[in-house]
C-alpha positions as CSV (number, residue, x, y, z in Angstrom):
1,T,0.0,0.0,-0.2
2,H,1.5,3.6,-1.1
3,F,0.5,5.6,2.5
4,H,2.6,2.5,4.5
5,D,5.9,3.3,4.8
6,M,6.7,0.0,2.6
7,G,4.5,1.0,0.2
8,L,6.1,4.6,0.1
9,I,9.9,4.6,1.1
10,F,11.0,1.5,-0.2
11,A,8.7,1.1,-4.0
12,I,8.0,4.8,-4.7
13,F,10.8,7.2,-3.0
14,Q,13.6,4.5,-4.1
15,P,13.1,4.0,-7.6
16,I,13.0,7.7,-7.5
17,Y,16.1,8.2,-5.8
18,N,18.2,5.9,-7.8
19,G,16.5,6.6,-11.3
20,Y,15.2,2.5,-12.1
21,S,11.4,2.1,-13.9
22,Q,8.9,1.0,-10.9
23,Y,5.0,-0.4,-12.1
24,L,2.5,0.5,-9.8
25,M,-0.9,-1.4,-9.2
26,Q,-3.5,-0.8,-6.3
27,P,-3.8,-2.8,-3.3
28,T,-6.7,-4.7,-3.9
29,D,-6.1,-4.8,-7.7
30,C,-3.9,-7.0,-6.0
31,V,-5.7,-9.3,-3.3
32,S,-8.7,-9.8,-5.5
33,K,-6.6,-11.4,-7.5
34,P,-3.1,-12.5,-6.9
35,Y,-2.5,-13.9,-10.7
36,R,-2.5,-9.9,-12.2
37,F,0.5,-8.6,-9.7
38,L,2.8,-12.0,-10.8
39,K,1.0,-11.3,-14.2
40,A,2.7,-8.1,-14.0
41,V,5.9,-9.2,-12.1
42,S,6.5,-11.3,-15.3
43,D,5.4,-9.2,-18.2
44,Y,7.7,-6.0,-17.1
45,R,10.7,-8.6,-15.9
46,G,10.8,-7.4,-12.2
47,T,13.7,-7.6,-10.3
48,T,12.7,-6.4,-7.1
49,F,9.0,-6.5,-5.2
50,T,7.9,-6.2,-1.0
51,M,4.8,-7.8,0.7
52,P,3.3,-9.2,4.1
53,N,3.1,-12.3,4.8
54,F,-0.3,-13.1,4.4
55,A,0.3,-11.5,0.6
56,Y,2.6,-14.5,0.0
57,D,-0.2,-17.0,1.4
58,H,-2.5,-15.8,-1.4
59,C,-0.3,-16.5,-3.6
60,S,0.2,-19.6,-3.1
61,N,-3.0,-20.6,-2.4
62,Y,-5.6,-17.8,-5.1
63,I,-3.1,-18.8,-7.9
64,T,-4.4,-21.6,-10.4
65,E,-2.2,-24.1,-12.5
66,E,-3.0,-22.8,-15.5
67,E,-2.6,-19.3,-14.3
68,K,1.2,-20.9,-14.1
69,E,2.0,-21.6,-17.4
70,S,1.9,-18.6,-18.2
71,L,3.9,-16.7,-15.9
72,D,7.7,-16.4,-15.6
73,L,9.1,-15.0,-12.6
74,S,12.8,-16.6,-13.5
75,S,13.5,-12.1,-13.7
76,M,13.3,-12.1,-9.8
77,V,16.0,-11.0,-7.0
78,N,14.5,-9.6,-3.9
79,A,11.4,-10.7,-2.8
80,G,10.9,-8.5,0.2
81,N,8.5,-10.3,3.2
82,G,7.8,-7.8,5.8
83,A,5.7,-5.0,7.5
84,E,4.0,-8.3,9.4
85,P,5.9,-11.0,11.4
86,V,6.9,-14.0,9.1
87,H,6.6,-17.1,8.4
88,L,9.2,-19.7,7.3
89,N,6.2,-22.5,6.6
90,T,4.6,-19.2,4.0
91,M,8.0,-18.7,1.9
92,I,8.9,-22.8,1.6
93,T,5.3,-23.0,0.1
94,F,5.6,-20.0,-1.8
95,N,9.0,-21.4,-3.4
96,E,7.3,-25.0,-4.0
97,C,4.7,-23.2,-5.7
98,F,6.2,-20.9,-8.3
99,E,9.8,-22.9,-8.4
100,K,7.6,-24.3,-12.0
101,C,7.7,-20.4,-12.9
102,G,11.4,-19.4,-12.7
103,L,11.2,-17.9,-9.2
104,P,14.9,-17.9,-7.8
105,K,15.2,-20.6,-4.5
106,D,17.0,-17.4,-3.3
107,A,14.5,-14.4,-4.3
108,I,13.1,-14.7,-1.0
109,V,13.7,-11.7,1.8
110,P,12.6,-11.7,5.0
111,G,13.2,-8.3,6.2
112,Y,12.4,-5.5,9.8
113,G,11.8,-2.1,9.2
114,L,9.6,0.7,10.1
115,A,9.0,4.7,9.5
116,E,10.3,6.1,12.3
117,A,13.5,4.2,10.8
118,T,13.0,5.4,7.3
119,L,12.0,1.7,6.6
120,M,15.0,-0.6,6.7
121,V,17.0,-2.2,9.7
122,T,17.0,-5.7,8.9
123,A,17.1,-8.6,6.2
124,N,18.8,-11.8,5.3
125,K,21.6,-12.4,3.3
126,R,22.3,-15.8,0.7
127,D,24.3,-18.4,2.8
128,E,25.9,-20.9,1.7
129,T,22.5,-22.9,0.9
130,N,20.9,-21.1,-1.4
131,T,18.7,-19.3,0.1
132,R,18.0,-16.5,2.5
133,M,15.4,-17.4,5.1
134,T,16.9,-18.6,8.6
135,A,15.0,-20.8,11.1
136,V,15.4,-21.9,14.6
137,E,13.5,-24.3,16.5
138,L,13.3,-23.2,20.6
139,D,12.1,-24.8,23.8
140,R,8.6,-23.6,23.4
141,T,8.6,-23.3,28.2
142,M,11.3,-21.6,27.5
143,F,9.8,-18.9,25.6
144,E,7.1,-18.4,27.3
145,R,9.3,-17.2,30.1
146,N,10.9,-15.2,27.6
147,K,14.4,-17.4,27.4
148,I,15.8,-18.8,24.0
149,V,17.1,-21.9,24.6
150,P,17.2,-24.3,21.0
151,A,14.6,-27.3,21.6
152,N,15.6,-30.6,22.9
153,G,12.1,-32.2,21.8
154,S,8.8,-32.2,21.1
155,N,7.4,-28.9,22.6
156,S,9.2,-26.4,20.1
157,I,8.6,-23.1,18.7
158,T,9.9,-22.2,15.4
159,C,10.9,-18.4,14.8
160,C,11.7,-17.2,11.8
161,S,14.5,-14.3,11.1
162,S,14.0,-11.0,9.7
163,G,17.6,-10.6,9.2
164,V,21.2,-9.5,10.0
165,I,21.4,-5.7,11.0
166,K,22.9,-3.3,9.2
167,E,25.6,-2.4,9.2
168,D,24.7,1.3,10.2
169,I,22.4,0.7,12.8
170,S,23.0,0.0,16.1
171,L,20.1,-2.3,18.0
172,K,19.7,-3.2,21.5
173,I,17.6,-6.0,23.7
174,V,16.0,-4.2,26.5
175,D,13.8,-4.8,29.3
176,P,10.7,-2.6,28.6
177,K,10.5,-2.1,32.7
178,T,13.3,-1.5,34.0
179,L,15.7,0.0,30.7
180,Y,19.1,-2.2,31.2
181,E,20.1,-4.2,28.5
182,C,19.1,-7.6,28.6
183,E,21.0,-10.5,28.8
184,E,22.0,-12.8,26.0
185,N,18.9,-15.4,24.5
186,T,16.5,-13.1,26.3
187,V,13.4,-11.7,24.8
188,G,13.0,-7.6,25.2
189,E,11.7,-4.8,23.5
190,I,13.7,-3.3,19.9
191,W,15.4,-0.8,20.3
192,I,17.8,1.2,17.6
193,S,20.0,3.9,17.0
194,S,20.7,5.5,13.7
195,D,21.1,8.6,11.3
196,S,18.2,6.9,9.0
197,V,15.8,7.6,12.6
198,S,13.5,10.5,12.7
199,P,14.0,12.9,14.8
200,G,10.2,12.5,16.1
201,Y,6.0,13.0,15.6
202,W,5.4,16.3,14.2
203,E,4.8,18.7,17.8
204,K,4.3,15.9,19.7
205,P,7.3,16.5,21.9
206,E,6.2,14.4,25.2
207,I,5.9,10.9,23.6
208,N,9.5,11.8,21.9
209,R,10.5,12.5,24.6
210,E,10.2,8.9,25.8
211,I,9.8,7.3,22.1
212,F,13.1,8.8,20.2
213,Q,15.2,10.2,23.4
214,A,15.3,6.7,25.2
215,C,18.7,5.6,27.5
216,I,19.7,3.0,27.9
217,K,20.2,2.5,32.0
218,D,23.9,2.0,33.5
219,S,25.2,2.5,29.4
220,E,26.4,5.6,27.7
221,Q,24.4,8.9,27.3
222,K,22.7,7.2,24.0
223,Y,19.3,7.7,21.9
224,Y,17.1,5.4,21.2
225,L,14.7,4.8,19.8
226,R,11.9,2.0,21.6
227,T,10.1,0.2,18.4
228,G,7.7,-1.0,20.4
229,D,8.3,-4.6,19.0
230,L,9.9,-7.8,20.4
231,G,12.1,-9.8,19.8
232,F,15.6,-11.3,20.5
233,I,19.2,-11.9,18.1
234,Y,20.4,-15.6,17.6
235,Q,23.1,-15.7,15.7
236,D,23.5,-12.8,14.8
237,N,20.3,-12.3,13.0
238,L,17.6,-10.4,14.4
239,Y,13.9,-12.2,15.4
240,I,10.2,-11.2,16.0
241,S,8.0,-12.3,18.4
242,G,5.3,-9.7,19.4
243,R,4.6,-5.7,20.3
244,C,5.2,-4.5,23.5
245,K,1.0,-4.0,24.0
246,D,-0.5,-7.1,22.9
247,V,1.8,-9.8,24.6
248,I,-1.1,-12.2,26.3
249,I,-0.2,-13.3,29.6
250,I,-2.0,-16.5,30.8
251,R,-0.8,-18.0,34.1
252,G,2.2,-16.3,34.3
253,A,3.3,-17.7,30.3
254,N,3.7,-15.3,27.6
255,Y,1.7,-15.9,24.3
256,Y,1.6,-13.8,20.9
257,P,-1.6,-13.0,19.1
258,N,-0.1,-13.8,16.0
259,D,1.6,-17.5,16.7
260,I,-2.2,-18.2,18.2
261,E,-3.7,-16.3,15.3
262,F,-1.4,-18.9,12.8
263,T,-2.3,-21.9,14.8
264,V,-5.5,-21.8,15.1
265,G,-5.8,-20.6,11.2
266,N,-4.1,-23.7,10.3
267,A,-6.1,-26.2,12.7
268,H,-9.1,-26.8,10.3
269,P,-9.1,-27.1,6.4
270,D,-12.8,-25.1,7.0
271,L,-10.9,-21.7,9.2
272,V,-9.8,-19.1,6.5
273,M,-6.3,-18.4,6.7
274,D,-5.2,-15.5,8.4
275,S,-8.5,-14.2,9.3
276,C,-7.8,-14.6,13.3
277,A,-8.4,-12.8,16.0
278,A,-6.8,-14.0,18.9
279,F,-7.5,-11.6,22.8
280,T,-8.5,-11.2,26.2
281,Q,-11.4,-10.5,29.0
282,K,-10.4,-10.4,32.3
283,S,-12.6,-12.8,34.1
284,G,-12.7,-12.2,37.7
285,S,-8.7,-11.4,38.6
286,E,-8.1,-13.9,36.0
287,E,-7.4,-13.3,31.6
288,Q,-9.0,-15.7,29.4
289,L,-8.6,-16.2,26.6
290,Y,-10.9,-15.1,23.2
291,I,-11.1,-16.1,19.8
292,V,-12.4,-14.8,16.6
293,V,-12.0,-16.8,13.5
294,E,-13.4,-16.8,9.8
């Protein structure tokens, strides 16, 4: 979408700045018939596009085998996946669905960014497996306690990397309550510092002091942007786990709505994928989980 920072900065401003051709399509035209989007990539020999994770699912689910016969995606170099949580299975399925159309195995690039940082913070690099998709299997119980421990059994959760931190960005994982930097292999709030970070919101001085001028306790006096996103760094990759305000706490364990929604949406073929909402309501002194699904 062109009013969203990923579409505006990545898809409109960057081509103008760098001087290469761009082709724009209304989001509704893509959502109503995703074949239109990939046919445009095929016809115009597109090298770069970016979509949220659900759009990759949408293409895999609704582009027919007959339509694939007219697609040539061999020109693709960078297919960005961002703006919402990325899922490894989504990208694997997309690669399998469009391999016959010539889609390079290493085209999909998970990434993380935000408007306040004038977009890109992380992106995956090509590795020895000729792919840019990195994931880790973690112990689910420890993950619910904000600790990162590799899985050693069936009680696991798969987390997909959002890439390697860009060279000109300082990124820290910070406890959002104490404001101390987190220990290694711990989930916390993502704080970033860079020349590309905005000085603040228009005429919002109080919010700007809290969000754009945050300082880590017992550390160098340096301003950081508090992203409001939760995540962790593991083997030089950034993993996004959720939003600070969205965390669901049940019996002392932390759950992320996007994980619950993904699990529920894939639990039965009669449920519509990406059409689920998980939230809590107070019942007495306890939080009760509610799920609404189409």
